[in-house]
C-alpha positions as CSV (number, residue, x, y, z in Angstrom):
1,M,3.0,-17.0,-8.2
2,L,0.8,-14.1,-7.3
3,I,1.9,-11.9,-4.5
4,T,-0.9,-9.6,-2.9
5,H,-1.9,-8.1,0.5
6,P,-4.8,-9.4,2.5
7,E,-7.7,-7.6,3.0
8,P,-7.4,-4.5,5.8
9,R,-7.4,-5.5,9.0
10,R,-6.4,-2.4,10.4
11,D,-7.9,1.2,10.3
12,A,-3.9,2.1,9.0
13,D,-4.3,-0.5,6.3
14,T,-5.6,2.5,3.8
15,A,-5.7,1.8,0.0
16,A,-2.4,4.4,-0.3
17,V,-0.8,2.1,2.4
18,I,-1.4,-1.0,0.8
19,E,-0.5,0.3,-2.7
20,S,2.9,1.9,-1.1
21,R,3.7,-1.3,0.5
22,M,3.0,-3.8,-2.3
23,L,5.0,-0.9,-4.9
24,S,8.1,-1.4,-2.5
25,I,7.9,-5.3,-2.7
26,A,7.4,-4.8,-6.6
27,H,10.4,-3.0,-6.6
28,A,12.3,-5.2,-4.1
29,L,11.5,-8.0,-6.8
30,G,12.6,-5.9,-10.0
31,A,9.1,-6.2,-11.0
32,A,7.9,-3.7,-13.9
33,P,4.3,-2.8,-14.8
34,A,2.6,-4.9,-17.3
35,H,2.5,-2.2,-19.9
36,K,6.6,-2.5,-19.7
37,T,9.0,-5.4,-20.7
38,L,9.1,-8.5,-18.3
39,P,12.5,-8.0,-16.5
40,D,14.4,-10.8,-15.6
41,V,15.3,-10.5,-12.1
42,G,17.7,-13.6,-12.3
43,E,17.8,-16.6,-9.5
44,R,15.6,-15.2,-6.8
45,V,13.4,-18.3,-5.8
46,A,14.4,-21.2,-3.8
47,V,12.2,-24.8,-2.2
48,H,14.0,-25.7,0.7
49,N,12.2,-28.1,3.3
50,G,8.5,-27.8,1.8
51,V,8.9,-23.9,1.4
52,V,8.9,-21.4,-1.5
53,L,11.5,-18.7,-0.5
54,V,11.5,-15.6,-2.4
55,R,14.5,-13.0,-2.2
56,L,14.0,-9.4,-1.8
57,D,16.6,-6.7,-2.7
58,G,17.7,-4.3,0.0
59,T,15.3,-6.2,2.6
60,P,17.2,-9.0,4.9
61,H,13.3,-10.5,4.5
62,T,12.3,-12.9,2.0
63,L,8.6,-13.9,1.1
64,T,7.7,-17.5,1.7
65,T,4.5,-19.8,1.1
66,R,3.9,-23.7,1.3
67,A,5.5,-25.4,-2.0
68,G,3.3,-27.8,-2.1
69,N,3.3,-29.9,-5.7
70,W,3.7,-26.5,-6.8
71,G,7.3,-26.5,-5.5
72,Q,8.1,-29.6,-7.0
73,V,7.0,-28.2,-10.5
74,I,9.1,-25.0,-10.6
75,C,11.5,-26.6,-9.6
76,E,12.0,-28.9,-12.7
77,I,10.6,-25.8,-15.0
78,G,13.2,-23.5,-13.1
79,H,11.9,-20.3,-13.6
80,V,8.9,-18.9,-12.0
81,L,6.1,-15.7,-12.8
82,L,6.1,-13.0,-9.9
83,A,3.1,-11.0,-10.4
84,V,2.7,-8.2,-7.6
85,G,-0.7,-6.9,-7.2
86,L,-1.2,-3.3,-6.1
87,D,-4.5,-3.9,-4.6
88,P,-5.9,-6.3,-1.8
89,L,-7.1,-9.6,-2.2
90,S,-8.7,-12.2,0.1
91,T,-6.9,-14.6,0.9
92,A,-10.2,-16.7,0.9
93,A,-10.7,-16.2,-2.9
94,N,-11.4,-18.8,-5.0
95,G,-10.4,-19.4,-8.4
96,A,-12.6,-17.3,-10.7
97,E,-11.9,-14.4,-8.0
98,V,-7.9,-14.6,-8.4
99,N,-8.7,-14.4,-12.4
100,E,-11.2,-12.0,-12.2
101,Y,-8.4,-9.7,-9.8
102,I,-5.6,-10.5,-12.4
103,T,-7.9,-9.2,-15.3
104,A,-8.6,-5.8,-13.7
105,S,-5.5,-5.5,-12.2
106,V,-3.9,-5.9,-16.0
107,K,-6.3,-3.6,-17.2
108,A,-5.9,-1.2,-14.6
109,N,-2.2,-1.2,-14.5
110,R,-2.1,-2.3,-11.3
111,L,-0.3,-5.5,-11.5
112,H,3.6,-6.0,-11.8
113,F,5.2,-8.8,-13.5
114,A,8.9,-10.3,-13.8
115,S,10.5,-13.6,-14.6
116,A,12.6,-15.2,-12.1
117,S,14.7,-18.5,-12.0
118,V,14.3,-21.0,-9.5
119,T,17.9,-21.7,-7.5
120,E,19.1,-25.2,-6.8
121,S,20.4,-24.4,-3.9
122,V,18.9,-21.8,-0.7
123,P,20.1,-17.9,-1.0
124,P,22.8,-17.7,1.6
125,M,20.5,-15.0,3.5
126,C,18.0,-17.8,3.7
127,A,20.1,-20.7,4.9
128,Q,20.6,-21.7,8.7
129,P,23.7,-21.0,10.5
130,E,25.1,-24.8,11.6
131,V,25.2,-25.1,15.0
132,P,28.6,-26.7,16.4
133,R,27.8,-30.0,17.9
134,P,29.5,-30.6,20.9
């Protein structure tokens, strides 16, 4: 799962600000730079109602994306490689552009990785509270 920042949309989205945001996400995932040993960050990913949820440490937030067929595959495999890019990538990037981004980011040490397990249950912080029925 490649996690990147979209292209800057505001003047405040400077390269330094984007890098800081993405380093914070990498830290919250327990990810390490590509030249380090790949950390196993445990159960951190869940698929629920067609959405992939990724738990971030130290925050009540989760990363989410549509699961599609990929959600079923990661449930069957039980593991996901999380990759956090420190530079922006267009949300409209095609496969060749994504490959180029990954290659350049690894060479420049601008990509952090972690191995995460897929849990069969939704993490408690993601679960919706039950609503009492009258």
